[in-house]
Wavefront OBJ file of the C-alpha trace (Angstrom):
o trace
v -37.357 9.164 -15.038
v -36.179 5.972 -13.576
v -33.910 6.749 -10.373
v -30.627 5.156 -12.405
v -31.649 7.557 -15.368
v -31.218 10.313 -12.691
v -27.760 9.327 -11.803
v -26.256 9.813 -15.267
v -28.936 12.736 -16.047
v -25.824 14.755 -17.325
v -23.825 16.535 -20.367
v -21.326 13.623 -20.837
v -23.908 10.472 -20.959
v -26.682 12.402 -23.148
v -23.784 13.803 -25.381
v -22.471 9.956 -25.695
v -25.512 8.383 -26.371
v -26.710 11.188 -28.997
v -23.667 10.590 -30.695
v -24.087 6.726 -30.447
v -27.411 7.192 -31.969
v -26.173 9.174 -34.703
v -23.982 6.192 -35.490
v -26.219 3.977 -35.206
v -24.825 1.922 -32.499
v -25.825 0.890 -28.993
v -23.938 1.855 -26.342
v -23.740 1.464 -22.842
v -21.588 2.701 -19.595
v -20.586 -0.551 -17.562
v -18.055 -2.260 -14.971
v -16.954 -0.358 -11.999
v -18.708 2.901 -12.686
v -22.249 1.009 -13.033
v -21.056 -0.385 -9.672
v -20.339 2.323 -7.866
v -23.385 4.603 -8.848
v -25.114 1.828 -6.782
v -23.024 1.651 -3.755
v -22.772 5.892 -4.349
v -19.223 5.951 -4.140
v -17.501 8.762 -6.659
v -15.545 8.052 -9.635
v -14.316 10.003 -12.216
v -13.519 7.341 -14.981
v -16.255 5.598 -16.828
v -15.756 3.091 -19.005
v -18.067 2.840 -22.584
v -18.689 -0.531 -24.281
v -20.618 -0.076 -27.864
v -21.593 -2.726 -30.488
v -19.243 -1.747 -32.975
v -16.100 0.787 -33.297
v -15.423 2.164 -29.920
v -12.680 4.341 -31.135
v -15.286 6.407 -33.275
v -17.119 6.972 -30.661
v -14.509 8.726 -28.627
v -13.382 10.638 -31.817
v -16.491 12.101 -32.865
v -17.105 12.807 -28.576
v -13.857 14.518 -28.475
v -15.276 17.154 -31.295
v -18.340 17.668 -29.730
v -16.926 18.634 -26.244
v -14.074 20.915 -27.998
v -11.462 22.903 -26.285
v -10.684 20.850 -23.444
v -11.082 17.506 -24.350
v -8.106 15.385 -24.973
v -8.344 12.131 -27.308
v -5.842 9.154 -27.175
v -6.072 6.339 -29.764
v -4.869 3.016 -28.821
v -5.465 1.488 -32.410
v -3.845 -2.369 -31.047
v -6.779 -2.601 -28.663
v -9.560 -1.244 -30.357
v -9.826 1.478 -27.443
v -9.901 5.078 -26.937
v -9.863 7.322 -24.013
v -11.505 11.033 -23.848
v -10.071 13.046 -21.005
v -12.402 15.804 -20.048
v -11.576 18.212 -17.308
v -11.795 16.104 -14.090
v -12.926 12.499 -16.056
v -11.377 9.748 -17.851
v -14.124 8.373 -20.756
v -12.746 4.977 -21.819
v -14.119 3.818 -25.030
v -14.046 0.051 -26.676
v -16.054 -2.189 -28.868
v -18.163 -5.217 -27.206
v -16.038 -7.994 -27.798
v -15.845 -12.032 -27.128
v -12.883 -13.607 -25.735
v -10.536 -16.764 -25.471
v -7.642 -17.954 -23.522
v -4.542 -19.915 -24.460
v -3.672 -21.565 -21.099
v 0.182 -20.204 -20.833
v -1.094 -16.427 -20.913
v -3.902 -14.143 -19.830
v -3.537 -11.955 -22.967
v -6.660 -12.610 -24.479
v -7.579 -13.533 -28.430
v -10.439 -10.927 -29.044
v -13.150 -10.985 -31.763
v -15.898 -8.446 -31.960
v -18.964 -9.219 -30.060
v -22.623 -8.677 -28.739
v -23.082 -6.920 -25.601
v -24.117 -10.184 -23.907
v -20.419 -11.709 -24.976
v -18.833 -8.574 -23.467
v -20.905 -8.586 -20.051
v -20.221 -12.393 -19.917
v -16.573 -11.979 -20.075
v -16.240 -9.628 -16.790
v -14.447 -10.790 -14.058
v -17.267 -10.598 -11.087
v -21.340 -9.863 -11.640
v -20.991 -6.643 -9.286
v -19.094 -5.561 -12.266
v -21.336 -6.946 -15.092
v -23.821 -4.972 -15.345
v -24.513 -1.984 -18.063
v -26.561 0.700 -18.635
v -28.205 2.585 -21.812
v -27.279 5.695 -22.998
v -28.988 5.871 -26.100
v -31.965 8.323 -25.970
v -34.701 5.285 -26.659
v -33.602 3.666 -23.451
v -31.682 6.066 -21.401
v -30.549 4.651 -17.660
v -32.029 1.404 -18.695
v -30.219 -1.594 -16.460
v -28.671 -4.467 -18.060
v -28.255 -6.806 -15.358
v -27.721 -10.504 -16.459
v -25.942 -12.093 -13.696
v -27.952 -10.725 -10.577
v -25.628 -7.752 -9.992
v -27.786 -5.566 -8.183
v -28.605 -8.253 -5.400
v -24.835 -9.197 -5.087
v -24.371 -5.797 -4.240
v -27.269 -5.690 -1.976
v -25.989 -9.200 -0.350
v -22.563 -8.085 -0.024
v -21.326 -10.956 -2.048
v -18.321 -11.468 -4.890
v -19.236 -14.004 -7.482
v -18.167 -14.953 -10.865
v -21.077 -14.342 -13.810
v -19.525 -18.027 -15.423
v -17.458 -20.941 -13.883
v -14.972 -19.615 -11.241
v -12.603 -21.940 -12.857
v -12.278 -21.316 -16.266
v -12.487 -17.079 -15.063
v -9.954 -17.687 -12.436
v -7.897 -19.998 -14.765
v -8.216 -17.430 -17.915
v -6.995 -14.773 -16.183
v -5.434 -15.435 -12.941
v -5.137 -11.747 -11.851
v -8.821 -12.028 -11.346
v -7.902 -13.733 -7.984
v -6.028 -11.012 -6.752
v -9.504 -8.938 -7.493
v -11.502 -10.809 -6.033
v -9.406 -10.126 -2.561
v -9.216 -6.890 -3.274
v -12.964 -6.198 -4.226
v -14.012 -8.254 -0.685
v -11.360 -5.667 1.309
v -12.258 -2.783 -0.352
v -15.990 -3.402 -0.028
v -16.035 -5.329 3.294
v -17.832 -8.007 1.012
v -18.153 -11.784 1.369
v -16.682 -14.077 -2.059
v -18.849 -16.972 -2.393
v -17.912 -19.983 -0.987
v -17.676 -21.814 -4.730
v -16.091 -18.623 -5.930
v -13.380 -18.886 -2.910
v -12.983 -22.397 -3.523
v -12.183 -21.907 -7.114
v -9.206 -19.470 -6.536
v -7.895 -22.130 -3.745
v -7.671 -24.658 -6.758
v -6.108 -21.768 -9.461
v -3.755 -20.045 -7.082
v -0.347 -21.786 -8.729
v -1.783 -19.839 -11.596
v -0.820 -16.633 -10.621
v 2.478 -17.508 -11.552
v 1.968 -16.143 -15.005
v 0.786 -12.845 -13.481
v 3.511 -10.093 -13.302
v 4.987 -8.944 -10.135
v 3.871 -5.560 -11.070
v 0.507 -6.344 -11.215
v -0.041 -8.198 -8.186
v 2.096 -5.255 -6.433
v -1.240 -3.405 -7.850
v -3.720 -5.077 -6.267
v -1.708 -5.511 -3.062
v -1.246 -1.578 -2.704
v -5.027 -1.551 -3.086
v -5.358 -3.723 -0.550
v -3.477 -1.946 2.033
v -5.311 1.454 0.613
v -8.444 0.061 2.369
v -10.018 0.511 5.425
v -9.462 -2.724 7.020
v -6.276 -4.210 5.094
v -6.234 -7.314 6.951
v -9.460 -8.834 5.427
v -7.455 -9.067 2.158
v -4.517 -11.000 3.949
v -6.227 -13.210 6.059
v -7.747 -14.101 2.453
v -4.418 -14.296 0.518
v -3.580 -16.765 3.339
v -6.971 -18.957 3.300
v -6.781 -19.768 -0.754
v -2.857 -20.272 -0.921
v -1.737 -17.328 -2.508
v -0.171 -15.597 0.257
v 2.764 -18.298 0.086
v 3.249 -17.891 -3.501
v 3.410 -14.147 -3.660
v 4.712 -13.075 -0.269
v 6.526 -16.442 1.146
v 8.300 -13.820 4.152
v 4.792 -12.916 5.484
v 3.238 -16.112 4.845
v 5.886 -17.687 7.299
v 5.116 -15.504 10.229
v 1.693 -18.039 10.636
v 1.588 -20.450 13.661
v 3.163 -20.905 16.942
v 5.335 -23.216 18.045
v 5.523 -25.039 21.416
v 8.600 -25.992 23.654
v 8.393 -26.768 27.258
v 4.132 -26.194 27.010
v 5.119 -22.406 26.550
v 4.072 -20.804 22.635
v 4.802 -17.418 21.272
v 2.252 -15.380 20.197
v 0.839 -16.163 16.158
v 3.257 -13.404 14.731
v 1.187 -13.156 11.692
v -2.053 -12.076 13.546
v -0.335 -10.135 15.788
v 1.378 -8.311 12.574
v -2.583 -8.043 10.828
v -4.029 -6.008 14.368
v -1.118 -3.896 14.209
v -1.767 -3.005 10.793
v -5.372 -2.681 11.243
v -4.461 0.038 14.312
v -2.454 2.021 11.901
v -4.873 1.927 9.456
v -7.522 3.719 11.765
v -4.698 6.389 12.407
v -3.518 7.261 8.943
v -4.026 6.763 5.440
v -0.022 6.476 4.889
v 0.489 3.577 2.566
v 3.893 3.015 3.253
v 3.509 3.485 7.188
v 1.073 0.588 6.706
v 3.921 -1.346 4.662
v 5.775 -0.487 7.922
v 3.341 -1.892 9.771
v 3.231 -5.479 7.822
v 7.013 -5.557 7.836
v 8.000 -4.742 11.128
v 8.747 -7.854 12.380
v 9.012 -9.951 9.304
v 12.151 -11.405 10.990
v 11.204 -13.039 13.569
v 10.503 -16.099 11.818
v 14.929 -15.949 11.244
v 15.709 -14.921 14.547
v 13.318 -17.252 16.656
v 15.376 -19.174 19.521
v 14.383 -21.202 22.558
v 16.322 -20.141 25.597
v 15.825 -22.701 28.434
v 15.823 -19.127 30.848
v 13.657 -16.514 28.718
v 11.708 -18.843 26.618
v 11.382 -17.591 23.388
v 13.333 -15.222 22.110
v 13.670 -13.092 18.973
v 16.833 -10.941 19.458
v 17.704 -7.857 16.916
v 14.556 -8.963 14.826
v 14.305 -5.380 13.930
v 17.843 -4.966 12.305
v 17.664 -8.101 10.324
v 14.137 -7.141 9.521
v 15.804 -3.662 8.218
v 18.362 -5.937 6.028
v 15.503 -8.321 4.281
v 13.564 -4.994 3.471
v 15.249 -4.487 0.175
v 15.679 -7.936 -1.039
v 11.754 -7.985 -0.325
v 10.810 -4.859 -2.117
v 13.689 -6.355 -5.090
v 11.234 -9.689 -5.127
v 7.958 -8.124 -5.191
v 8.793 -5.113 -7.634
v 8.260 -2.378 -5.039
v 10.086 1.169 -5.482
v 13.668 1.414 -4.607
v 13.697 4.484 -3.451
v 12.744 7.020 -0.688
v 9.993 4.856 0.229
v 11.905 1.454 1.020
v 14.056 3.458 2.647
v 11.660 4.474 4.766
v 10.060 1.550 5.685
v 13.681 -0.010 6.122
v 13.803 3.267 8.822
v 10.517 2.360 10.781
v 10.974 -1.463 11.084
v 14.881 -0.672 12.526
v 13.613 1.738 14.500
v 10.293 0.222 15.893
v 11.465 -1.118 18.907
v 13.036 2.072 20.373
v 10.172 4.213 21.925
v 9.206 0.800 23.122
v 12.206 0.295 24.928
v 12.149 3.742 26.300
v 8.618 3.156 27.902
v 10.248 0.504 29.722
v 13.725 2.102 31.139
v 13.860 5.667 32.361
v 13.238 8.510 29.363
v 16.371 9.912 29.732
v 17.214 13.092 27.857
v 19.752 11.626 25.621
v 17.989 8.741 25.003
v 15.251 11.226 23.425
v 17.818 12.927 21.897
v 19.458 9.791 19.611
v 15.937 8.439 18.877
v 14.931 12.114 17.119
v 18.105 12.219 15.380
v 17.553 8.905 13.923
v 14.144 9.420 13.475
v 14.240 13.112 11.877
v 10.679 13.731 10.278
v 9.248 10.270 10.580
v 9.375 10.236 14.499
v 5.962 11.168 14.202
v 4.760 7.658 11.753
v 7.058 5.817 14.350
v 5.354 6.738 17.385
v 2.001 6.138 15.299
v 3.988 2.296 14.575
v 4.711 1.699 18.106
v 1.230 2.672 19.666
v -0.131 0.298 16.840
v 2.238 -2.279 18.458
v 0.827 -2.900 22.014
v -1.848 -5.468 21.191
v -2.068 -7.226 24.580
v -5.200 -8.716 25.974
v -4.082 -7.286 28.899
v -6.208 -3.851 29.050
v -4.233 -2.237 32.540
v -0.783 -3.293 30.006
v -2.083 -1.838 26.999
v -3.313 1.321 29.179
v 0.599 1.598 30.983
v 2.155 1.178 28.288
v -0.082 3.600 26.404
v 0.374 6.250 28.840
v 3.760 5.641 29.202
v 3.869 6.292 25.295
v 2.350 10.215 26.652
v 5.205 11.044 28.560
v 7.804 10.125 25.551
v 5.888 12.179 23.312
v 6.097 15.046 25.801
v 9.828 14.738 26.013
v 10.148 14.508 22.436
v 8.062 17.866 22.054
v 10.574 19.408 24.590
v 13.907 18.353 23.725
v 12.941 19.297 19.716
v 11.792 22.690 21.454
v 15.166 23.405 23.327
v 17.717 21.569 21.062
v 16.425 21.459 18.087
v 17.725 17.588 17.061
v 15.525 16.538 14.622
v 17.241 16.475 10.986
v 20.156 18.570 12.678
v 23.103 19.488 10.793
v 26.281 19.408 12.814
v 27.363 23.036 13.786
v 30.844 21.746 12.960
v 31.319 20.377 8.977
v 33.804 18.280 8.062
v 34.973 20.390 5.213
v 36.090 22.787 7.938
v 38.037 20.283 9.960
v 39.944 18.982 7.299
v 40.939 22.432 6.443
v 41.528 23.881 10.022
v 43.814 20.722 10.887
v 45.417 20.476 7.087
v 43.945 17.079 6.286
v 42.696 14.663 3.522
v 39.593 12.912 4.392
v 40.727 10.224 6.488
v 39.236 8.689 10.104
v 40.032 11.464 11.892
v 38.080 13.758 10.416
v 34.895 11.061 10.807
v 36.295 10.268 14.463
v 36.230 14.230 15.478
v 32.789 14.580 14.044
v 31.515 11.294 15.640
v 32.988 12.825 19.082
v 31.140 16.441 18.408
v 27.571 14.866 17.846
v 27.762 11.847 20.788
v 28.313 15.233 22.407
v 25.110 17.015 21.414
v 22.840 13.674 21.638
v 24.319 13.441 25.191
v 23.554 16.601 26.282
v 27.555 17.478 27.373
v 27.220 20.586 24.755
v 24.298 22.650 23.228
v 23.915 22.009 19.278
v 25.708 25.255 19.116
v 28.544 26.550 16.963
v 31.072 28.035 20.102
v 30.881 25.022 22.448
v 30.935 22.403 19.232
v 34.074 24.367 18.192
v 35.533 23.795 21.489
v 35.002 20.593 21.779
v 36.490 19.716 18.034
v 39.727 21.562 19.306
v 40.080 19.295 22.513
v 39.495 16.240 20.661
v 41.572 17.301 17.796
v 44.428 18.427 20.544
v 43.959 14.478 22.289
v 44.390 13.084 18.796
v 47.818 14.961 18.334
v 46.340 17.367 16.161
v 47.179 21.326 15.691
v 45.400 23.677 13.466
v 47.583 24.887 10.663
v 46.397 28.213 11.125
l 1 2 3 4 5 6 7 8 9 10 11 12 13 14 15 16 17 18 19 20 21 22 23 24 25 26 27 28 29 30 31 32 33 34 35 36 37 38 39 40 41 42 43 44 45 46 47 48 49 50 51 52 53 54 55 56 57 58 59 60 61 62 63 64 65 66 67 68 69 70 71 72 73 74 75 76 77 78 79 80 81 82 83 84 85 86 87 88 89 90 91 92 93 94 95 96 97 98 99 100 101 102 103 104 105 106 107 108 109 110 111 112 113 114 115 116 117 118 119 120 121 122 123 124 125 126 127 128 129 130 131 132 133 134 135 136 137 138 139 140 141 142 143 144 145 146 147 148 149 150 151 152 153 154 155 156 157 158 159 160 161 162 163 164 165 166 167 168 169 170 171 172 173 174 175 176 177 178 179 180 181 182 183 184 185 186 187 188 189 190 191 192 193 194 195 196 197 198 199 200 201 202 203 204 205 206 207 208 209 210 211 212 213 214 215 216 217 218 219 220 221 222 223 224 225 226 227 228 229 230 231 232 233 234 235 236 237 238 239 240 241 242 243 244 245 246 247 248 249 250 251 252 253 254 255 256 257 258 259 260 261 262 263 264 265 266 267 268 269 270 271 272 273 274 275 276 277 278 279 280 281 282 283 284 285 286 287 288 289 290 291 292 293 294 295 296 297 298 299 300 301 302 303 304 305 306 307 308 309 310 311 312 313 314 315 316 317 318 319 320 321 322 323 324 325 326 327 328 329 330 331 332 333 334 335 336 337 338 339 340 341 342 343 344 345 346 347 348 349 350 351 352 353 354 355 356 357 358 359 360 361 362 363 364 365 366 367 368 369 370 371 372 373 374 375 376 377 378 379 380 381 382 383 384 385 386 387 388 389 390 391 392 393 394 395 396 397 398 399 400 401 402 403 404 405 406 407 408 409 410 411 412 413 414 415 416 417 418 419 420 421 422 423 424 425 426 427 428 429 430 431 432 433 434 435 436 437 438 439 440 441 442 443 444 445 446 447 448 449 450 451 452 453 454 455 456 457 458 459 460 461 462 463 464 465 466 467 468 469 470 471 472
């Protein structure tokens, strides 16, 4: 048995092949699953193409597999899906496509296997493996996909200008695959992306976001962002980030290129965490630097309050890019706003009060914040890097000590507003907020422990100063 046939020598492929033979159809596993077989990457999604009705094969397969097989038919698209255990099997009839310039939705007609393979985006995704019994495991590789896999290349099967103009999402997919696989986009294909970049305007932001999320989940996300910048797509899909590129010089003094600094921080975070939203926080942590950049004759280049301005930019960026406006956005916003705080602690004396306030503001996200801040140390001066990281260890140790002693992380105040209102006969008002804030600050500054009895005594003292007396 041929090596590739051994890789698909299991019940599913043989059952699909037998059903295809019974119906007198050619049937092939195609696309990403075939690519991943050669890359030894695990995949639970398998696409099948048959010359004829894919729906008929899916229906027969669901019946043959019996209990545990779930069939979904999409009649309008001529496709069907069978979910079986951990697998998702997609079936479609071979087709050829043509496009109108104003839409990426193709006009679809029945076609041959050659038609179907030729319409695919890249050579590495344009391979097929027969599952029919007489040719089981036979590889169809019309465009040299195996060779491109071996050489680590991304190229289109046909004219790249037509490929990208017809479906501009393929430009994003090219960059995503190059990032995920650490492959090179061949020059003629990359140049076609550059020529057709403005065609991305017909793609929904949700589709673009999906590709960006896959880039961000890759081992080294910076690869994708550099390519997006080089081909001109970045300024079209994420102008705020594109604006960070470049260095301005005044009186012979330039600032660092914030675009490449950000990508270094992003890759540093990616080495430590798979949390894609922490990676987005890394990408966005300095997003307000272009807006806050100022030249000061005494200080040189400054970016005052870029963390606060950046945090305010996050909701608009998330809205524009169709990202979720939920706790994920609030998490990124918090990371951007707080990312300077641990660095300030490193540069100054690490006081208990400052650590308590950092714990209070960061809550359960303190570990992620520290990961981001350590990743943000990108100086080429290794002595400086070592000194900062050593100081971060001191901050981390202090965080543990303060949390164990004072239980500050996500603490609930020992005295609630309702109790203050009831005790002094108050409706919700400014005075209630002032008393609560006074108690919180006293705890964070270490003036009283985070306990009810001292907090209650402080409440009575503050209320008396404000001319309030208990009504009972």
